N, C-alpha and C positions, 0 to 999 in steps of 0.2 A: 858895629856889630847888626846882623845879621839876625832879626827876631820873627820868631810864629807864634800861632797861637798853640796851643794847651793841646788840643784837638786835633792838631795836624798830623796824619800818617806820611812815612818816609819809605820808601823802599829806596835800598842801593841792588842795582845788576851786579853781582859779583865781577862776572869778566868784561871785558875789555870789548869796546861794539868798533865800528868803523862812525867816522864821525861826521859825513857824508851823508848820513841820514836824515833824513827830514821828522818833521811832528812825525806824521802821517806813520812811516816806518817804524817809529819808536812804538807810536799807538799797537801797532802793529804784533814788536815783540813783546808789549807790556800783556796785549790780550792773549797771545799764543803761551809764554811762558809764568804768568801769573794765576792761580786758580781763583781768585777773587776780583769781584766786579770793582772798577771804580770809583770810590764815594767823595764828595767832594771835599777838597780842600785835600787830596793825596798826591804829594809829589811822587816823580818816579824821577831815579838818577843814573846816568852813563858815564863813563869814562874812556877816555881813549886809551892805546896803549903804554903810553910813555906816562899817564897820570899826569897830563898837561891840560888840558880842556874837561870842562864836564858839563853835561848838559840834561838840564833839569826838564824833565814835562809834568808838570802843573793844572790838576780838574781842579774849577771851582766853579762844578757844579753844573753853567751852562756853555761850558766848551774846554777848548786845550788852549794852555800858553805852554810856549816854548823857551828857556832859557840857557842863556851857556854861559859858561866861567870860566876864565883864562887865566893863571894867578902871575904875578910881574916876577916873578923868579920861583927855582924849584918846582915841585907836583901836587899833588894834592895825596893824603896816604888813603888808602883803599883796603879791604879787605880782602883778602888773599882768599881763590877760591881752592878749598879743602877735598882731595880727591875724595875722601869717606863722603863728605857731605853734599849730596846732590842738591838739593836747595839751590838755586839760580839767585834767587832772592832773600836779601837780609834787611827785615824790618829794624828800624834806627828811631828816637824819639826827638821830638825836636831840637832840643835842647845840643844833641849830639849832631842833628843835621846843623845849625847856627854853625857849630866850634868847626866842623870838617867847612863849609864854605868861608869862613874867616881864617883855615890853614893851618889852624893848628893841628899838631899830630894828637891821636886818638888814642893810639899803641902808650903814648906815656900818659896821658889821664887820669886820675883812678878816679872813683868815687867815692866820698868820703861815707861812712857805716851809717851816720846817723841819717844821713840824706837818700839812704836805699829802704829806709823804715816808710 
């Protein structure tokens, strides 16, 4: 399992993106679409159209890192872009990011009431 520090900030780009884009073009998408500046420990995740390849841009405070992941089988679960919701980014918790990267379907997972308190 992939674990992250609790202070990690993760953003999912809801729309699909061309995976031929490299780190600097993805950084341009982040700067153009996200109104907040990059902070240390931020992850920015992008997905391709068939949801079979994920790219993550990570800012560690000194520079950018680019990671990619392709599942052996199947595809990643990803939130659908709603027409009503104009926001293109979705901020998620580090625990949800770890589940997503491990290939666990987030829609069917449910947080217990005692955990939300």
